[in-house]
Backbone as XML, in Angstrom:
<?xml version="1.0"?>
<chain id="A" units="angstrom">
  <residue number="1" name="MET">
    <atom name="N" x="88.106" y="53.421" z="146.898"/>
    <atom name="CA" x="88.545" y="52.394" z="145.973"/>
    <atom name="C" x="87.441" y="52.139" z="144.944"/>
  </residue>
  <residue number="2" name="THR">
    <atom name="N" x="87.860" y="51.931" z="143.704"/>
    <atom name="CA" x="86.930" y="51.548" z="142.654"/>
    <atom name="C" x="86.918" y="50.034" z="142.560"/>
  </residue>
  <residue number="3" name="LYS">
    <atom name="N" x="85.731" y="49.478" z="142.532"/>
    <atom name="CA" x="85.577" y="48.034" z="142.362"/>
    <atom name="C" x="84.984" y="47.800" z="140.980"/>
  </residue>
  <residue number="4" name="ILE">
    <atom name="N" x="85.652" y="46.966" z="140.202"/>
    <atom name="CA" x="85.185" y="46.633" z="138.867"/>
    <atom name="C" x="84.759" y="45.172" z="138.862"/>
  </residue>
  <residue number="5" name="LEU">
    <atom name="N" x="83.486" y="44.964" z="138.628"/>
    <atom name="CA" x="82.925" y="43.618" z="138.542"/>
    <atom name="C" x="82.615" y="43.350" z="137.080"/>
  </residue>
  <residue number="6" name="TRP">
    <atom name="N" x="82.954" y="42.174" z="136.596"/>
    <atom name="CA" x="82.701" y="41.888" z="135.193"/>
    <atom name="C" x="82.336" y="40.426" z="135.004"/>
  </residue>
  <residue number="7" name="ALA">
    <atom name="N" x="81.645" y="40.188" z="133.906"/>
    <atom name="CA" x="81.241" y="38.830" z="133.569"/>
    <atom name="C" x="81.058" y="38.718" z="132.070"/>
  </residue>
  <residue number="8" name="GLU">
    <atom name="N" x="81.253" y="37.519" z="131.593"/>
    <atom name="CA" x="80.964" y="37.221" z="130.196"/>
    <atom name="C" x="80.347" y="35.833" z="130.148"/>
  </residue>
  <residue number="9" name="THR">
    <atom name="N" x="79.187" y="35.759" z="129.546"/>
    <atom name="CA" x="78.501" y="34.490" z="129.361"/>
    <atom name="C" x="78.301" y="34.278" z="127.858"/>
  </residue>
  <residue number="10" name="ALA">
    <atom name="N" x="77.621" y="33.230" z="127.499"/>
    <atom name="CA" x="77.333" y="32.975" z="126.082"/>
    <atom name="C" x="76.443" y="34.064" z="125.501"/>
  </residue>
  <residue number="11" name="ASP">
    <atom name="N" x="75.639" y="34.727" z="126.333"/>
    <atom name="CA" x="74.648" y="35.685" z="125.859"/>
    <atom name="C" x="74.979" y="37.149" z="126.096"/>
  </residue>
  <residue number="12" name="ILE">
    <atom name="N" x="75.761" y="37.444" z="127.130"/>
    <atom name="CA" x="76.030" y="38.840" z="127.479"/>
    <atom name="C" x="77.483" y="39.038" z="127.893"/>
  </residue>
  <residue number="13" name="CYS">
    <atom name="N" x="77.885" y="40.288" z="127.867"/>
    <atom name="CA" x="79.120" y="40.698" z="128.519"/>
    <atom name="C" x="78.783" y="41.981" z="129.278"/>
  </residue>
  <residue number="14" name="CYS">
    <atom name="N" x="79.292" y="42.090" z="130.481"/>
    <atom name="CA" x="78.956" y="43.254" z="131.296"/>
    <atom name="C" x="80.104" y="43.639" z="132.206"/>
  </residue>
  <residue number="15" name="ILE">
    <atom name="N" x="80.158" y="44.924" z="132.478"/>
    <atom name="CA" x="81.139" y="45.474" z="133.417"/>
    <atom name="C" x="80.415" y="46.495" z="134.277"/>
  </residue>
  <residue number="16" name="ARG">
    <atom name="N" x="80.668" y="46.426" z="135.569"/>
    <atom name="CA" x="80.132" y="47.405" z="136.517"/>
    <atom name="C" x="81.304" y="47.971" z="137.308"/>
  </residue>
  <residue number="17" name="ALA">
    <atom name="N" x="81.462" y="49.278" z="137.260"/>
    <atom name="CA" x="82.497" y="49.970" z="138.036"/>
    <atom name="C" x="81.794" y="50.835" z="139.065"/>
  </residue>
  <residue number="18" name="GLU">
    <atom name="N" x="82.218" y="50.726" z="140.314"/>
    <atom name="CA" x="81.579" y="51.531" z="141.364"/>
    <atom name="C" x="82.604" y="51.992" z="142.386"/>
  </residue>
  <residue number="19" name="GLY">
    <atom name="N" x="82.376" y="53.180" z="142.870"/>
    <atom name="CA" x="83.250" y="53.770" z="143.868"/>
    <atom name="C" x="84.290" y="54.682" z="143.233"/>
  </residue>
  <residue number="20" name="HIS">
    <atom name="N" x="84.867" y="55.530" z="144.045"/>
    <atom name="CA" x="85.905" y="56.449" z="143.581"/>
    <atom name="C" x="87.265" y="55.883" z="143.956"/>
  </residue>
  <residue number="21" name="ALA">
    <atom name="N" x="88.203" y="55.966" z="143.035"/>
    <atom name="CA" x="89.522" y="55.388" z="143.248"/>
    <atom name="C" x="90.262" y="56.043" z="144.410"/>
  </residue>
  <residue number="22" name="GLY">
    <atom name="N" x="90.082" y="57.352" z="144.583"/>
    <atom name="CA" x="90.756" y="58.050" z="145.677"/>
    <atom name="C" x="92.228" y="58.302" z="145.422"/>
  </residue>
  <residue number="23" name="TYR">
    <atom name="N" x="92.648" y="58.227" z="144.169"/>
    <atom name="CA" x="94.061" y="58.455" z="143.848"/>
    <atom name="C" x="94.460" y="59.893" z="144.117"/>
  </residue>
  <residue number="24" name="ASN">
    <atom name="N" x="93.637" y="60.823" z="143.640"/>
    <atom name="CA" x="93.877" y="62.251" z="143.864"/>
    <atom name="C" x="92.522" y="62.952" z="143.761"/>
  </residue>
  <residue number="25" name="PRO">
    <atom name="N" x="91.755" y="62.966" z="144.842"/>
    <atom name="CA" x="90.402" y="63.532" z="144.793"/>
    <atom name="C" x="90.368" y="64.923" z="144.161"/>
  </residue>
  <residue number="26" name="GLY">
    <atom name="N" x="89.403" y="65.104" z="143.270"/>
    <atom name="CA" x="89.266" y="66.366" z="142.566"/>
    <atom name="C" x="90.043" y="66.416" z="141.261"/>
  </residue>
  <residue number="27" name="ASN">
    <atom name="N" x="91.039" y="65.541" z="141.134"/>
    <atom name="CA" x="91.873" y="65.482" z="139.926"/>
    <atom name="C" x="92.386" y="64.057" z="139.788"/>
  </residue>
  <residue number="28" name="ASP">
    <atom name="N" x="91.462" y="63.121" z="139.726"/>
    <atom name="CA" x="91.788" y="61.699" z="139.834"/>
    <atom name="C" x="91.956" y="61.062" z="138.459"/>
  </residue>
  <residue number="29" name="ILE">
    <atom name="N" x="93.214" y="60.829" z="138.069"/>
    <atom name="CA" x="93.478" y="60.234" z="136.758"/>
    <atom name="C" x="92.995" y="58.790" z="136.676"/>
  </residue>
  <residue number="30" name="VAL">
    <atom name="N" x="92.956" y="58.096" z="137.793"/>
    <atom name="CA" x="92.505" y="56.701" z="137.783"/>
    <atom name="C" x="91.007" y="56.652" z="137.488"/>
  </residue>
  <residue number="31" name="CYS">
    <atom name="N" x="90.225" y="57.450" z="138.184"/>
    <atom name="CA" x="88.779" y="57.514" z="137.906"/>
    <atom name="C" x="88.523" y="57.971" z="136.472"/>
  </residue>
  <residue number="32" name="ALA">
    <atom name="N" x="89.281" y="58.953" z="136.020"/>
    <atom name="CA" x="89.094" y="59.467" z="134.664"/>
    <atom name="C" x="89.394" y="58.389" z="133.626"/>
  </residue>
  <residue number="33" name="ALA">
    <atom name="N" x="90.438" y="57.608" z="133.840"/>
    <atom name="CA" x="90.794" y="56.546" z="132.897"/>
    <atom name="C" x="89.719" y="55.462" z="132.856"/>
  </residue>
  <residue number="34" name="ILE">
    <atom name="N" x="89.228" y="55.062" z="134.013"/>
    <atom name="CA" x="88.178" y="54.050" z="134.075"/>
    <atom name="C" x="86.910" y="54.565" z="133.413"/>
  </residue>
  <residue number="35" name="SER">
    <atom name="N" x="86.548" y="55.781" z="133.708"/>
    <atom name="CA" x="85.362" y="56.387" z="133.118"/>
    <atom name="C" x="85.478" y="56.459" z="131.599"/>
  </residue>
  <residue number="36" name="ALA">
    <atom name="N" x="86.643" y="56.862" z="131.106"/>
    <atom name="CA" x="86.842" y="56.959" z="129.657"/>
    <atom name="C" x="86.692" y="55.601" z="128.989"/>
  </residue>
  <residue number="37" name="LEU">
    <atom name="N" x="87.246" y="54.568" z="129.591"/>
    <atom name="CA" x="87.116" y="53.230" z="129.013"/>
    <atom name="C" x="85.670" y="52.728" z="129.062"/>
  </residue>
  <residue number="38" name="MET">
    <atom name="N" x="84.995" y="52.977" z="130.154"/>
    <atom name="CA" x="83.605" y="52.531" z="130.273"/>
    <atom name="C" x="82.716" y="53.248" z="129.261"/>
  </residue>
  <residue number="39" name="GLN">
    <atom name="N" x="82.913" y="54.552" z="129.094"/>
    <atom name="CA" x="82.123" y="55.306" z="128.125"/>
    <atom name="C" x="82.451" y="54.879" z="126.701"/>
  </residue>
  <residue number="40" name="THR">
    <atom name="N" x="83.717" y="54.573" z="126.437"/>
    <atom name="CA" x="84.118" y="54.077" z="125.123"/>
    <atom name="C" x="83.461" y="52.730" z="124.845"/>
  </residue>
  <residue number="41" name="LEU">
    <atom name="N" x="83.429" y="51.869" z="125.838"/>
    <atom name="CA" x="82.783" y="50.563" z="125.680"/>
    <atom name="C" x="81.333" y="50.737" z="125.264"/>
  </residue>
  <residue number="42" name="TYR">
    <atom name="N" x="80.612" y="51.569" z="125.978"/>
    <atom name="CA" x="79.200" y="51.774" z="125.656"/>
    <atom name="C" x="79.025" y="52.358" z="124.250"/>
  </residue>
  <residue number="43" name="ALA">
    <atom name="N" x="79.749" y="53.421" z="123.956"/>
    <atom name="CA" x="79.584" y="54.098" z="122.667"/>
    <atom name="C" x="79.971" y="53.198" z="121.499"/>
  </residue>
  <residue number="44" name="ALA">
    <atom name="N" x="81.067" y="52.461" z="121.634"/>
    <atom name="CA" x="81.518" y="51.598" z="120.541"/>
    <atom name="C" x="80.608" y="50.385" z="120.374"/>
  </residue>
  <residue number="45" name="MET">
    <atom name="N" x="80.090" y="49.847" z="121.464"/>
    <atom name="CA" x="79.141" y="48.736" z="121.342"/>
    <atom name="C" x="77.936" y="49.168" z="120.518"/>
  </residue>
  <residue number="46" name="GLU">
    <atom name="N" x="77.493" y="50.377" z="120.788"/>
    <atom name="CA" x="76.310" y="50.889" z="120.108"/>
    <atom name="C" x="76.609" y="51.304" z="118.662"/>
  </residue>
  <residue number="47" name="SER">
    <atom name="N" x="77.652" y="52.097" z="118.462"/>
    <atom name="CA" x="77.867" y="52.683" z="117.139"/>
    <atom name="C" x="78.733" y="51.843" z="116.203"/>
  </residue>
  <residue number="48" name="VAL">
    <atom name="N" x="79.671" y="51.082" z="116.738"/>
    <atom name="CA" x="80.555" y="50.283" z="115.895"/>
    <atom name="C" x="80.022" y="48.863" z="115.718"/>
  </residue>
  <residue number="49" name="CYS">
    <atom name="N" x="79.637" y="48.233" z="116.832"/>
    <atom name="CA" x="79.171" y="46.842" z="116.787"/>
    <atom name="C" x="77.670" y="46.730" z="116.533"/>
  </residue>
  <residue number="50" name="HIS">
    <atom name="N" x="76.955" y="47.832" z="116.693"/>
    <atom name="CA" x="75.492" y="47.840" z="116.555"/>
    <atom name="C" x="74.845" y="46.800" z="117.473"/>
  </residue>
  <residue number="51" name="ALA">
    <atom name="N" x="75.406" y="46.687" z="118.660"/>
    <atom name="CA" x="74.909" y="45.732" z="119.649"/>
    <atom name="C" x="73.731" y="46.326" z="120.409"/>
  </residue>
  <residue number="52" name="MET">
    <atom name="N" x="72.888" y="45.446" z="120.916"/>
    <atom name="CA" x="71.878" y="45.878" z="121.866"/>
    <atom name="C" x="72.622" y="46.047" z="123.187"/>
  </residue>
  <residue number="53" name="VAL">
    <atom name="N" x="72.716" y="47.283" z="123.643"/>
    <atom name="CA" x="73.544" y="47.604" z="124.796"/>
    <atom name="C" x="72.766" y="48.518" z="125.736"/>
  </residue>
  <residue number="54" name="ALA">
    <atom name="N" x="72.993" y="48.337" z="127.022"/>
    <atom name="CA" x="72.363" y="49.181" z="128.034"/>
    <atom name="C" x="73.459" y="49.772" z="128.909"/>
  </residue>
  <residue number="55" name="GLU">
    <atom name="N" x="73.177" y="50.967" z="129.408"/>
    <atom name="CA" x="74.138" y="51.659" z="130.260"/>
    <atom name="C" x="73.371" y="52.401" z="131.339"/>
  </residue>
  <residue number="56" name="ARG">
    <atom name="N" x="73.931" y="52.381" z="132.530"/>
    <atom name="CA" x="73.396" y="53.172" z="133.636"/>
    <atom name="C" x="74.581" y="53.789" z="134.350"/>
  </residue>
  <residue number="57" name="HIS">
    <atom name="N" x="74.403" y="55.024" z="134.758"/>
    <atom name="CA" x="75.480" y="55.649" z="135.515"/>
    <atom name="C" x="74.932" y="56.675" z="136.491"/>
  </residue>
  <residue number="58" name="SER">
    <atom name="N" x="75.700" y="56.882" z="137.513"/>
    <atom name="CA" x="75.463" y="57.917" z="138.510"/>
    <atom name="C" x="76.835" y="58.256" z="139.074"/>
  </residue>
  <residue number="59" name="ASP">
    <atom name="N" x="76.890" y="59.169" z="139.985"/>
    <atom name="CA" x="78.169" y="59.567" z="140.554"/>
    <atom name="C" x="78.876" y="58.355" z="141.157"/>
  </residue>
  <residue number="60" name="GLY">
    <atom name="N" x="80.033" y="58.037" z="140.640"/>
    <atom name="CA" x="80.829" y="56.948" z="141.184"/>
    <atom name="C" x="80.358" y="55.562" z="140.785"/>
  </residue>
  <residue number="61" name="ARG">
    <atom name="N" x="79.537" y="55.472" z="139.744"/>
    <atom name="CA" x="79.020" y="54.155" z="139.361"/>
    <atom name="C" x="78.644" y="54.153" z="137.879"/>
  </residue>
  <residue number="62" name="MET">
    <atom name="N" x="79.076" y="53.110" z="137.174"/>
    <atom name="CA" x="78.669" y="52.936" z="135.777"/>
    <atom name="C" x="78.548" y="51.464" z="135.480"/>
  </residue>
  <residue number="63" name="PHE">
    <atom name="N" x="77.535" y="51.137" z="134.705"/>
    <atom name="CA" x="77.233" y="49.758" z="134.358"/>
    <atom name="C" x="76.978" y="49.683" z="132.860"/>
  </residue>
  <residue number="64" name="VAL">
    <atom name="N" x="77.632" y="48.747" z="132.182"/>
    <atom name="CA" x="77.417" y="48.539" z="130.752"/>
    <atom name="C" x="77.195" y="47.047" z="130.516"/>
  </residue>
  <residue number="65" name="VAL">
    <atom name="N" x="76.130" y="46.737" z="129.806"/>
    <atom name="CA" x="75.869" y="45.351" z="129.411"/>
    <atom name="C" x="75.561" y="45.325" z="127.927"/>
  </residue>
  <residue number="66" name="ALA">
    <atom name="N" x="76.167" y="44.387" z="127.230"/>
    <atom name="CA" x="75.913" y="44.197" z="125.800"/>
    <atom name="C" x="75.430" y="42.774" z="125.594"/>
  </residue>
  <residue number="67" name="TYR">
    <atom name="N" x="74.445" y="42.659" z="124.743"/>
    <atom name="CA" x="73.864" y="41.360" z="124.439"/>
    <atom name="C" x="74.484" y="40.827" z="123.159"/>
  </residue>
  <residue number="68" name="LYS">
    <atom name="N" x="75.023" y="39.624" z="123.224"/>
    <atom name="CA" x="75.677" y="39.005" z="122.067"/>
    <atom name="C" x="74.601" y="38.418" z="121.165"/>
  </residue>
  <residue number="69" name="GLU">
    <atom name="N" x="74.385" y="39.101" z="120.068"/>
    <atom name="CA" x="73.351" y="38.668" z="119.135"/>
    <atom name="C" x="73.844" y="38.831" z="117.707"/>
  </residue>
  <residue number="70" name="GLY">
    <atom name="N" x="73.378" y="37.970" z="116.842"/>
    <atom name="CA" x="73.577" y="38.141" z="115.415"/>
    <atom name="C" x="75.009" y="38.054" z="114.940"/>
  </residue>
  <residue number="71" name="ALA">
    <atom name="N" x="75.220" y="38.645" z="113.770"/>
    <atom name="CA" x="76.497" y="38.561" z="113.078"/>
    <atom name="C" x="77.617" y="39.304" z="113.806"/>
  </residue>
  <residue number="72" name="GLY">
    <atom name="N" x="77.288" y="40.251" z="114.669"/>
    <atom name="CA" x="78.295" y="41.052" z="115.352"/>
    <atom name="C" x="78.835" y="40.447" z="116.629"/>
  </residue>
  <residue number="73" name="LYS">
    <atom name="N" x="78.485" y="39.204" z="116.919"/>
    <atom name="CA" x="78.886" y="38.579" z="118.192"/>
    <atom name="C" x="80.405" y="38.613" z="118.394"/>
  </residue>
  <residue number="74" name="ARG">
    <atom name="N" x="81.145" y="38.292" z="117.364"/>
    <atom name="CA" x="82.607" y="38.264" z="117.504"/>
    <atom name="C" x="83.176" y="39.658" z="117.773"/>
  </residue>
  <residue number="75" name="GLU">
    <atom name="N" x="82.638" y="40.668" z="117.090"/>
    <atom name="CA" x="83.091" y="42.040" z="117.310"/>
    <atom name="C" x="82.767" y="42.502" z="118.724"/>
  </residue>
  <residue number="76" name="ILE">
    <atom name="N" x="81.592" y="42.131" z="119.215"/>
    <atom name="CA" x="81.194" y="42.477" z="120.589"/>
    <atom name="C" x="82.179" y="41.868" z="121.579"/>
  </residue>
  <residue number="77" name="GLU">
    <atom name="N" x="82.500" y="40.594" z="121.402"/>
    <atom name="CA" x="83.439" y="39.921" z="122.301"/>
    <atom name="C" x="84.828" y="40.544" z="122.226"/>
  </residue>
  <residue number="78" name="THR">
    <atom name="N" x="85.272" y="40.891" z="121.030"/>
    <atom name="CA" x="86.601" y="41.480" z="120.865"/>
    <atom name="C" x="86.677" y="42.852" z="121.525"/>
  </residue>
  <residue number="79" name="LEU">
    <atom name="N" x="85.682" y="43.690" z="121.298"/>
    <atom name="CA" x="85.659" y="45.007" z="121.918"/>
    <atom name="C" x="85.616" y="44.884" z="123.440"/>
  </residue>
  <residue number="80" name="PHE">
    <atom name="N" x="84.755" y="44.036" z="123.946"/>
    <atom name="CA" x="84.637" y="43.835" z="125.391"/>
    <atom name="C" x="85.968" y="43.407" z="125.992"/>
  </residue>
  <residue number="81" name="ARG">
    <atom name="N" x="86.619" y="42.432" z="125.375"/>
    <atom name="CA" x="87.879" y="41.924" z="125.918"/>
    <atom name="C" x="89.001" y="42.950" z="125.809"/>
  </residue>
  <residue number="82" name="GLY">
    <atom name="N" x="88.954" y="43.795" z="124.784"/>
    <atom name="CA" x="89.941" y="44.866" z="124.668"/>
    <atom name="C" x="89.801" y="45.899" z="125.776"/>
  </residue>
  <residue number="83" name="ILE">
    <atom name="N" x="88.569" y="46.311" z="126.042"/>
    <atom name="CA" x="88.320" y="47.266" z="127.134"/>
    <atom name="C" x="88.673" y="46.626" z="128.473"/>
  </residue>
  <residue number="84" name="LEU">
    <atom name="N" x="88.328" y="45.362" z="128.636"/>
    <atom name="CA" x="88.659" y="44.637" z="129.865"/>
    <atom name="C" x="90.172" y="44.592" z="130.073"/>
  </residue>
  <residue number="85" name="CYS">
    <atom name="N" x="90.918" y="44.431" z="128.997"/>
    <atom name="CA" x="92.377" y="44.440" z="129.071"/>
    <atom name="C" x="92.878" y="45.788" z="129.606"/>
  </residue>
  <residue number="86" name="GLY">
    <atom name="N" x="92.316" y="46.871" z="129.093"/>
    <atom name="CA" x="92.701" y="48.201" z="129.569"/>
    <atom name="C" x="92.385" y="48.407" z="131.037"/>
  </residue>
  <residue number="87" name="LEU">
    <atom name="N" x="91.204" y="47.965" z="131.453"/>
    <atom name="CA" x="90.829" y="48.083" z="132.871"/>
    <atom name="C" x="91.748" y="47.237" z="133.753"/>
  </residue>
  <residue number="88" name="THR">
    <atom name="N" x="92.126" y="46.071" z="133.275"/>
    <atom name="CA" x="93.038" y="45.205" z="134.029"/>
    <atom name="C" x="94.397" y="45.870" z="134.203"/>
  </residue>
  <residue number="89" name="LEU">
    <atom name="N" x="94.897" y="46.518" z="133.160"/>
    <atom name="CA" x="96.179" y="47.219" z="133.266"/>
    <atom name="C" x="96.111" y="48.341" z="134.301"/>
  </residue>
  <residue number="90" name="ILE">
    <atom name="N" x="95.006" y="49.075" z="134.313"/>
    <atom name="CA" x="94.829" y="50.135" z="135.319"/>
    <atom name="C" x="94.802" y="49.529" z="136.716"/>
  </residue>
  <residue number="91" name="ALA">
    <atom name="N" x="94.066" y="48.430" z="136.885"/>
    <atom name="CA" x="93.974" y="47.780" z="138.195"/>
    <atom name="C" x="95.334" y="47.273" z="138.668"/>
  </residue>
  <residue number="92" name="GLU">
    <atom name="N" x="96.145" y="46.787" z="137.752"/>
    <atom name="CA" x="97.483" y="46.311" z="138.123"/>
    <atom name="C" x="98.392" y="47.469" z="138.510"/>
  </residue>
  <residue number="93" name="GLU">
    <atom name="N" x="98.326" y="48.545" z="137.758"/>
    <atom name="CA" x="99.194" y="49.701" z="138.011"/>
    <atom name="C" x="98.795" y="50.449" z="139.284"/>
  </residue>
  <residue number="94" name="TYR">
    <atom name="N" x="97.505" y="50.486" z="139.576"/>
    <atom name="CA" x="96.980" y="51.236" z="140.728"/>
    <atom name="C" x="96.216" y="50.293" z="141.655"/>
  </residue>
  <residue number="95" name="ALA">
    <atom name="N" x="96.897" y="49.243" z="142.084"/>
    <atom name="CA" x="96.261" y="48.192" z="142.886"/>
    <atom name="C" x="95.701" y="48.715" z="144.210"/>
  </residue>
  <residue number="96" name="ASP">
    <atom name="N" x="96.225" y="49.812" z="144.721"/>
    <atom name="CA" x="95.700" y="50.385" z="145.964"/>
    <atom name="C" x="94.387" y="51.121" z="145.740"/>
  </residue>
  <residue number="97" name="CYS">
    <atom name="N" x="94.052" y="51.380" z="144.467"/>
    <atom name="CA" x="92.878" y="52.186" z="144.147"/>
    <atom name="C" x="91.788" y="51.416" z="143.396"/>
  </residue>
  <residue number="98" name="VAL">
    <atom name="N" x="92.159" y="50.288" z="142.796"/>
    <atom name="CA" x="91.227" y="49.565" z="141.928"/>
    <atom name="C" x="91.287" y="48.077" z="142.231"/>
  </residue>
  <residue number="99" name="GLN">
    <atom name="N" x="90.122" y="47.480" z="142.362"/>
    <atom name="CA" x="90.004" y="46.037" z="142.574"/>
    <atom name="C" x="89.105" y="45.475" z="141.475"/>
  </residue>
  <residue number="100" name="MET">
    <atom name="N" x="89.545" y="44.385" z="140.851"/>
    <atom name="CA" x="88.731" y="43.747" z="139.818"/>
    <atom name="C" x="88.297" y="42.371" z="140.289"/>
  </residue>
  <residue number="101" name="GLU">
    <atom name="N" x="87.077" y="42.019" z="139.875"/>
    <atom name="CA" x="86.557" y="40.701" z="140.242"/>
    <atom name="C" x="85.717" y="40.163" z="139.090"/>
  </residue>
  <residue number="102" name="ARG">
    <atom name="N" x="86.030" y="38.942" z="138.681"/>
    <atom name="CA" x="85.224" y="38.281" z="137.658"/>
    <atom name="C" x="84.079" y="37.558" z="138.361"/>
  </residue>
  <residue number="103" name="LEU">
    <atom name="N" x="82.902" y="37.791" z="137.850"/>
    <atom name="CA" x="81.713" y="37.118" z="138.363"/>
    <atom name="C" x="81.404" y="35.923" z="137.475"/>
  </residue>
  <residue number="104" name="MET">
    <atom name="N" x="80.836" y="34.898" z="138.054"/>
    <atom name="CA" x="80.496" y="33.713" z="137.281"/>
    <atom name="C" x="79.056" y="33.753" z="136.789"/>
  </residue>
  <residue number="105" name="HIS">
    <atom name="N" x="78.431" y="34.901" z="136.908"/>
    <atom name="CA" x="77.063" y="35.130" z="136.419"/>
    <atom name="C" x="77.053" y="36.546" z="135.859"/>
  </residue>
  <residue number="106" name="ASP">
    <atom name="N" x="75.889" y="37.077" z="135.497"/>
    <atom name="CA" x="75.867" y="38.441" z="134.978"/>
    <atom name="C" x="76.207" y="39.432" z="136.094"/>
  </residue>
  <residue number="107" name="CYS">
    <atom name="N" x="76.353" y="40.674" z="135.746"/>
    <atom name="CA" x="76.798" y="41.720" z="136.687"/>
    <atom name="C" x="75.671" y="42.302" z="137.520"/>
  </residue>
  <residue number="108" name="GLY">
    <atom name="N" x="74.552" y="41.659" z="137.587"/>
    <atom name="CA" x="73.434" y="42.190" z="138.346"/>
    <atom name="C" x="72.579" y="43.133" z="137.547"/>
  </residue>
  <residue number="109" name="ARG">
    <atom name="N" x="72.911" y="43.298" z="136.267"/>
    <atom name="CA" x="72.138" y="44.126" z="135.324"/>
    <atom name="C" x="71.829" y="45.508" z="135.879"/>
  </residue>
  <residue number="110" name="GLY">
    <atom name="N" x="72.829" y="46.102" z="136.549"/>
    <atom name="CA" x="72.715" y="47.495" z="136.961"/>
    <atom name="C" x="72.096" y="47.730" z="138.302"/>
  </residue>
  <residue number="111" name="GLN">
    <atom name="N" x="71.939" y="46.685" z="139.068"/>
    <atom name="CA" x="71.301" y="46.837" z="140.386"/>
    <atom name="C" x="72.138" y="47.682" z="141.314"/>
  </residue>
</chain>
């Protein structure tokens, strides 16, 4: 199962996805969809929003945090919430494979 932990505060927005969905090992569309959204979040935060953003990943784990700073704060929030919407739709459609949890603090900054 993939667990997606996310948080948004006044200063940061972050998402951490960990674990393999197990939908179809070796050809897992659920893992691929989550990975694509997470990579899009990181790339767009950096190249479109020009946000200060950090990313860490390893097999079965990815963490993205963006710092809300300057004039791009609204764009950062909009992009984050759009990606979060996509992840939520995946979690709803594949509830046996994906669990989402909102944290009331940051995402552990990649721990």
